[in-house]
N, C-alpha and C positions, 0 to 999 in steps of 0.2 A: 695438411698440413700445417700446423702454427708456423707463424711467421719467424726465421730464423732471426730475426733482430730480438725476438722477444726470451730469446733463450741465451744464455750465457754462461762459462765453462763456470763450476762450483769450486774450483779451487784456486783461480786467477782473475775469473770475471771477464776473460774475454771475452768477446762477441762471436757468438755458435756460426762456426760458416759450415756446416752440413757432414761435418767429417766423424769418422770412431774418435778419433784423436786431436785435441784440442791447439792449437795452431803456434799459440804460445809457450803451454808447458810441459805439450805432449801429453795430458789428463786422458785416461778411457774414458769417452764420452756414450758408450755404446747405452749403460743404463739412463741417462740422461732422454737420448733416442728413441728408446723404446717408451719411456713416459709418456712423451710427446705423443707417438706415437696410439698409444692406449687412450691417453684424453682427445686425441683427434676422432679417434671412432667411438668415442662414450658420447663426444660431443654430437655428431652427424648420425648415431642412434638415436639419440636425446631429440632431435628435429625431426627424423622420420616418426621419431610415435607421438608427435605434435602435430606432424600432419595427418596422422592417423587420427586424432584425438583423444589420444590415452596421456591425458595429463599427468596422471601419478606416475604413470614410467617413464613419459618425459623430463619429469622433476626430479627422480630418481639420477636416471643417464645425467642429465646436465648436472647434478652434484655432485657425481663421480668423474665429470671431466675436470671439473670446477677444484675437488678436490688432487686431481694431477696435476693437472699446469690451468692454475689461473688466472684469465685471460679475461681483458672487456668482455669480448663473445659469448664465452663462459659463463661468467657474470651477469650477461644481460640473459640470458637464455634461464639460466637458473632462479632467476629474478620474474619470467614473466610464466616459466612452468609452474612455478610453488604460487601464484598468484592463480594461475589458472585452475589447477589441480584442488585449490582449495573454494572458489569460486563457482569452477564451471564442471566440476568432476562429477556432479547428479547430474548435469543435462547432458552428457552424451554417453548414456546409458544404452542405446538403440545397438541391435547387432549390426 
């Protein structure tokens, strides 16, 4: 899961504390939490695709993760997988 220090309430900008309601303004943070979980899952799936040598799939998943929650980790994974997909994609066609 992304660090809760990276997330904040979209209403009042209070630091995310891992609960469904903002500790400062009471806003419902469930949609924010769901996006964070989806981003984490896409990032992890991208890392697994990268480990399997499926650079195109890894690049797509990293891009999805970055769109959902752009962190330094998703940014770095996106750059790496795009580079690998462009430069090494044809090298890893063995079954």
